[in-house]
One Martini backbone bead per residue (centre of mass of N, CA, C, O) as a GRO file, in nm:
protein
  170
    1THR     BB    1  -0.583   1.707  -1.194
    2PRO     BB    2  -0.393   1.837  -0.949
    3ALA     BB    3  -0.577   1.764  -0.712
    4GLY     BB    4  -0.596   1.460  -0.777
    5VAL     BB    5  -0.298   1.397  -0.755
    6TRP     BB    6  -0.263   1.487  -0.462
    7VAL     BB    7  -0.463   1.297  -0.335
    8GLY     BB    8  -0.338   1.028  -0.447
    9ALA     BB    9  -0.042   1.089  -0.320
   10SER     BB   10  -0.131   1.163   0.002
   11VAL     BB   11  -0.343   0.965   0.054
   12HIS     BB   12  -0.351   0.652   0.223
   13GLU     BB   13  -0.651   0.567   0.141
   14VAL     BB   14  -0.865   0.472  -0.096
   15GLY     BB   15  -1.133   0.563   0.033
   16GLN     BB   16  -1.029   0.853   0.090
   17VAL     BB   17  -0.972   0.925  -0.201
   18VAL     BB   18  -1.260   0.903  -0.299
   19ALA     BB   19  -1.380   1.114  -0.111
   20ALA     BB   20  -1.193   1.356  -0.179
   21GLY     BB   21  -1.220   1.358  -0.489
   22GLY     BB   22  -1.538   1.382  -0.492
   23LEU     BB   23  -1.542   1.673  -0.362
   24ILE     BB   24  -1.423   1.818  -0.606
   25SER     BB   25  -1.457   1.604  -0.863
   26PRO     BB   26  -1.492   1.377  -1.107
   27GLU     BB   27  -1.210   1.423  -1.227
   28ALA     BB   28  -1.050   1.410  -0.962
   29LEU     BB   29  -1.133   1.126  -0.891
   30ASP     BB   30  -1.005   0.979  -1.130
   31VAL     BB   31  -0.715   1.082  -1.081
   32ALA     BB   32  -0.682   0.990  -0.787
   33VAL     BB   33  -0.716   0.686  -0.834
   34VAL     BB   34  -0.485   0.651  -1.033
   35ALA     BB   35  -0.262   0.760  -0.848
   36LYS     BB   36  -0.302   0.558  -0.618
   37LEU     BB   37  -0.271   0.293  -0.781
   38GLY     BB   38   0.010   0.360  -0.880
   39ARG     BB   39   0.136   0.370  -0.598
   40VAL     BB   40   0.066   0.079  -0.518
   41VAL     BB   41   0.211  -0.070  -0.752
   42LEU     BB   42   0.501   0.057  -0.677
   43LEU     BB   43   0.547  -0.109  -0.414
   44ALA     BB   44   0.651  -0.378  -0.514
   45PRO     BB   45   0.939  -0.295  -0.613
   46LEU     BB   46   1.021  -0.148  -0.356
   47ILE     BB   47   0.998  -0.387  -0.163
   48ALA     BB   48   1.201  -0.567  -0.311
   49VAL     BB   49   1.448  -0.385  -0.283
   50VAL     BB   50   1.447  -0.349   0.023
   51GLY     BB   51   1.452  -0.652   0.088
   52ALA     BB   52   1.722  -0.716  -0.052
   53LEU     BB   53   1.896  -0.518   0.107
   54GLU     BB   54   1.826  -0.632   0.389
   55ALA     BB   55   1.919  -0.922   0.340
   56ARG     BB   56   2.212  -0.850   0.279
   57ARG     BB   57   2.271  -0.702   0.545
   58ALA     BB   58   2.198  -0.935   0.737
   59ALA     BB   59   2.403  -1.138   0.623
   60ARG     BB   60   2.652  -0.967   0.680
   61LEU     BB   61   2.608  -0.930   0.990
   62SER     BB   62   2.594  -1.256   1.043
   63GLY     BB   63   2.825  -1.388   0.845
   64GLN     BB   64   2.696  -1.471   0.593
   65ALA     BB   65   2.720  -1.649   0.311
   66GLY     BB   66   2.595  -1.562  -0.008
   67ASP     BB   67   2.243  -1.498  -0.112
   68GLY     BB   68   2.046  -1.434   0.143
   69GLY     BB   69   1.825  -1.675   0.097
   70THR     BB   70   1.756  -1.763  -0.179
   71SER     BB   71   1.495  -1.910  -0.341
   72ARG     BB   72   1.486  -2.106  -0.617
   73ARG     BB   73   1.190  -2.193  -0.619
   74SER     BB   74   1.047  -1.896  -0.571
   75GLY     BB   75   1.244  -1.623  -0.599
   76PHE     BB   76   1.230  -1.539  -0.298
   77ALA     BB   77   1.368  -1.357  -0.073
   78ARG     BB   78   1.505  -1.470   0.248
   79ASN     BB   79   1.523  -1.486   0.567
   80ARG     BB   80   1.566  -1.692   0.796
   81GLY     BB   81   1.264  -1.648   0.966
   82SER     BB   82   1.134  -1.450   0.767
   83ALA     BB   83   0.999  -1.257   0.561
   84PRO     BB   84   0.922  -1.200   0.263
   85LEU     BB   85   1.026  -0.992   0.029
   86VAL     BB   86   0.734  -1.025  -0.086
   87PRO     BB   87   0.442  -0.976   0.009
   88TRP     BB   88   0.148  -1.140  -0.038
   89PHE     BB   89  -0.038  -0.888  -0.076
   90VAL     BB   90   0.115  -0.782  -0.324
   91ILE     BB   91   0.077  -1.023  -0.503
   92GLY     BB   92  -0.233  -1.025  -0.486
   93PHE     BB   93  -0.275  -0.747  -0.610
   94VAL     BB   94  -0.141  -0.795  -0.884
   95VAL     BB   95  -0.315  -1.037  -0.964
   96SER     BB   96  -0.588  -0.890  -0.946
   97VAL     BB   97  -0.532  -0.678  -1.159
   98LEU     BB   98  -0.476  -0.873  -1.390
   99LEU     BB   99  -0.745  -1.025  -1.386
  100ARG     BB  100  -0.928  -0.782  -1.430
  101THR     BB  101  -0.802  -0.691  -1.696
  102LEU     BB  102  -0.827  -0.971  -1.859
  103THR     BB  103  -1.162  -0.999  -1.785
  104GLU     BB  104  -1.269  -0.769  -1.923
  105GLY     BB  105  -1.595  -0.847  -2.059
  106SER     BB  106  -1.597  -1.179  -1.981
  107VAL     BB  107  -1.725  -1.093  -1.709
  108PRO     BB  108  -1.965  -1.048  -1.512
  109GLY     BB  109  -2.048  -0.776  -1.318
  110THR     BB  110  -2.159  -0.939  -1.070
  111PHE     BB  111  -1.892  -1.058  -0.984
  112PHE     BB  112  -1.760  -0.784  -0.898
  113GLU     BB  113  -1.976  -0.706  -0.697
  114TRP     BB  114  -1.935  -0.947  -0.513
  115GLY     BB  115  -1.633  -0.901  -0.462
  116SER     BB  116  -1.670  -0.622  -0.334
  117ALA     BB  117  -1.844  -0.713  -0.096
  118VAL     BB  118  -1.639  -0.908   0.025
  119ALA     BB  119  -1.410  -0.703   0.059
  120SER     BB  120  -1.563  -0.513   0.250
  121PHE     BB  121  -1.612  -0.718   0.471
  122LEU     BB  122  -1.314  -0.796   0.525
  123LEU     BB  123  -1.221  -0.509   0.592
  124THR     BB  124  -1.408  -0.466   0.830
  125MET     BB  125  -1.299  -0.702   0.999
  126ALA     BB  126  -1.006  -0.605   1.011
  127MET     BB  127  -1.061  -0.333   1.146
  128PHE     BB  128  -1.196  -0.448   1.395
  129ALA     BB  129  -0.961  -0.625   1.491
  130MET     BB  130  -0.763  -0.395   1.530
  131GLY     BB  131  -0.936  -0.231   1.730
  132ALA     BB  132  -0.974  -0.466   1.943
  133ALA     BB  133  -0.645  -0.480   1.996
  134VAL     BB  134  -0.650  -0.225   2.149
  135ASP     BB  135  -0.464  -0.076   2.411
  136LEU     BB  136  -0.559   0.195   2.581
  137ARG     BB  137  -0.349   0.217   2.808
  138ARG     BB  138  -0.099   0.192   2.630
  139LEU     BB  139  -0.169   0.428   2.443
  140ALA     BB  140  -0.170   0.645   2.668
  141ARG     BB  141   0.130   0.605   2.751
  142GLY     BB  142   0.272   0.576   2.428
  143GLY     BB  143   0.101   0.740   2.198
  144GLY     BB  144   0.229   1.020   2.152
  145ARG     BB  145   0.468   0.939   1.974
  146ALA     BB  146   0.305   0.796   1.753
  147LEU     BB  147   0.127   1.038   1.677
  148ALA     BB  148   0.358   1.227   1.603
  149LEU     BB  149   0.478   1.054   1.380
  150GLY     BB  150   0.222   1.042   1.205
  151ALA     BB  151   0.196   1.348   1.164
  152VAL     BB  152   0.469   1.395   1.031
  153ALA     BB  153   0.431   1.195   0.798
  154ALA     BB  154   0.179   1.333   0.677
  155VAL     BB  155   0.305   1.609   0.621
  156VAL     BB  156   0.537   1.516   0.444
  157SER     BB  157   0.365   1.376   0.230
  158ALA     BB  158   0.200   1.625   0.148
  159LEU     BB  159   0.442   1.809   0.069
  160VAL     BB  160   0.583   1.628  -0.138
  161SER     BB  161   0.336   1.593  -0.324
  162LEU     BB  162   0.291   1.894  -0.376
  163LEU     BB  163   0.562   1.948  -0.503
  164GLY     BB  164   0.527   1.746  -0.735
  165VAL     BB  165   0.279   1.883  -0.858
  166LEU     BB  166   0.402   2.169  -0.904
  167VAL     BB  167   0.638   2.057  -1.092
  168LEU     BB  168   0.484   1.822  -1.288
  169VAL     BB  169   0.201   1.964  -1.301
  170ARG     BB  170  -0.017   2.140  -1.554
   0.00000   0.00000   0.00000
């Protein structure tokens, strides 16, 4: 459904996509989740391209000649002392998707239920840790600009994805 595509393309968090898509209809939920996961999977090549371009730009600006610090051993470019070209969480996500796809039907469903429970627990702990690290005084002093930027980014994302749905989805 077009509504499912829009939800999957514009909502930022997978859990929120599930909630929003489920409010529309079961069909919209299925489409929204597929659209969101497709968007997440496409982050890996996008991050690699942006990382390679940034590594090349940084090497050029620092006057370094050569390959921008590409490690022949790992195949992942990095600036010395900086993050890897493709973040490990993206690699982990792609590997997880591949493992789940390749083991579908050959691994008991309880294994995936257990894995889902562990993932939910770890996500809850990560969200708690991020929230606990928020300095409320600092947020009150400088948070207005950050909130405004987030609001503008959310509106632009929603409008661009809506335009894409209106043009591409029938």
